[in-house]
VMD Tcl script that draws the C-alpha trace (Angstrom):
set ca {
  {0.00 0.00 0.00}
  {1.10 3.53 -0.77}
  {-0.56 6.24 1.36}
  {-0.99 9.90 0.55}
  {-1.94 12.29 3.34}
  {-3.31 15.80 3.15}
  {-3.80 17.87 6.28}
  {-5.26 21.32 6.59}
  {-5.26 23.46 9.69}
  {-7.58 26.15 10.93}
  {-6.65 29.59 12.19}
  {-6.05 28.07 15.64}
  {-3.37 25.74 14.23}
  {-5.44 22.63 14.90}
  {-6.21 20.05 12.25}
  {-9.34 21.15 10.39}
  {-9.40 18.26 7.92}
  {-7.40 15.12 7.21}
  {-7.52 12.96 4.12}
  {-5.71 9.67 3.59}
  {-5.77 7.93 0.23}
  {-4.32 4.44 -0.23}
  {-2.96 3.26 -3.54}
  {-1.63 -0.09 -4.74}
  {-4.22 -2.18 -2.93}
  {-6.57 -2.84 -5.78}
  {-7.94 -1.40 -8.97}
  {-8.32 2.19 -7.79}
  {-7.06 4.44 -5.00}
  {-9.12 4.25 -1.81}
  {-10.18 7.43 -0.02}
  {-10.47 6.64 3.68}
  {-13.22 8.50 5.52}
  {-12.68 7.40 9.11}
  {-9.51 9.29 9.96}
  {-10.89 12.81 9.65}
  {-13.07 12.30 12.72}
  {-10.09 11.05 14.72}
  {-7.79 13.95 13.85}
  {-10.06 16.98 13.41}
  {-9.74 19.52 16.19}
  {-6.43 18.19 17.50}
  {-3.13 20.03 17.46}
  {-0.45 18.84 15.03}
  {1.67 17.88 18.03}
  {-0.94 15.31 19.06}
  {-0.47 13.14 15.96}
  {1.82 10.71 17.80}
  {-0.74 10.27 20.57}
  {-3.43 9.51 17.98}
  {-1.26 7.20 15.84}
  {-2.67 3.93 17.18}
  {-6.27 5.05 16.58}
  {-5.40 6.19 13.05}
  {-3.57 2.92 12.24}
  {-6.54 0.90 13.52}
  {-9.01 2.99 11.49}
  {-6.94 2.69 8.32}
  {-6.48 -1.07 8.74}
  {-10.20 -1.49 9.34}
  {-11.26 0.58 6.37}
  {-8.70 -0.58 3.79}
  {-10.14 -2.94 1.19}
  {-7.59 -5.60 0.32}
  {-7.38 -8.99 -1.32}
  {-5.01 -11.88 -0.88}
  {-2.75 -12.18 -3.91}
  {0.85 -13.19 -4.66}
  {2.03 -9.99 -2.90}
  {0.60 -11.07 0.45}
  {-2.45 -11.90 2.54}
  {-5.22 -9.41 3.31}
  {-4.44 -9.06 7.02}
  {-0.79 -8.23 6.31}
  {-1.76 -5.60 3.74}
  {-4.28 -4.00 6.13}
  {-1.68 -3.89 8.90}
  {0.92 -2.34 6.60}
  {-1.61 0.19 5.30}
  {-2.06 1.40 8.89}
  {1.69 1.51 9.59}
  {2.53 3.36 6.37}
  {-0.40 5.78 6.72}
  {0.79 6.79 10.19}
  {4.30 7.39 8.83}
  {2.89 9.60 6.07}
  {0.67 11.38 8.61}
  {3.66 12.14 10.83}
  {5.57 13.49 7.82}
  {2.64 15.72 6.83}
  {2.25 17.04 10.39}
  {5.98 17.76 10.62}
  {5.90 19.61 7.30}
  {2.96 21.75 8.46}
  {4.65 22.41 11.80}
  {7.73 23.59 9.91}
  {5.49 26.08 8.09}
  {5.25 24.63 4.61}
  {2.41 23.04 2.70}
  {1.91 19.30 3.19}
  {0.15 16.92 0.84}
}
mol new
graphics top color blue
foreach p $ca { graphics top sphere $p radius 0.5 }
foreach p [lrange $ca 0 end-1] q [lrange $ca 1 end] { graphics top cylinder $p $q radius 0.2 }
display resetview
């Protein structure tokens, strides 16, 4: 799985919206809806504290199939792990004052 993360912040510096899209899991990229509710309203510095909840949401929402590249449960787990890494990178980029996507 290849995740893409886009975060936007409000005037207060808190996360206003979060979007995670997963690629390389099937025929088309998957837009995950569950993470926005976990992250919205939290400060960028809270991303590490929320990482487990985000990984669980991503793994639960990712649609995978078993194929020669691996079983479904492995792909769901890795989708969560890689999405959290991308989320941390996006939060760090925003904290540094540049645009993250």
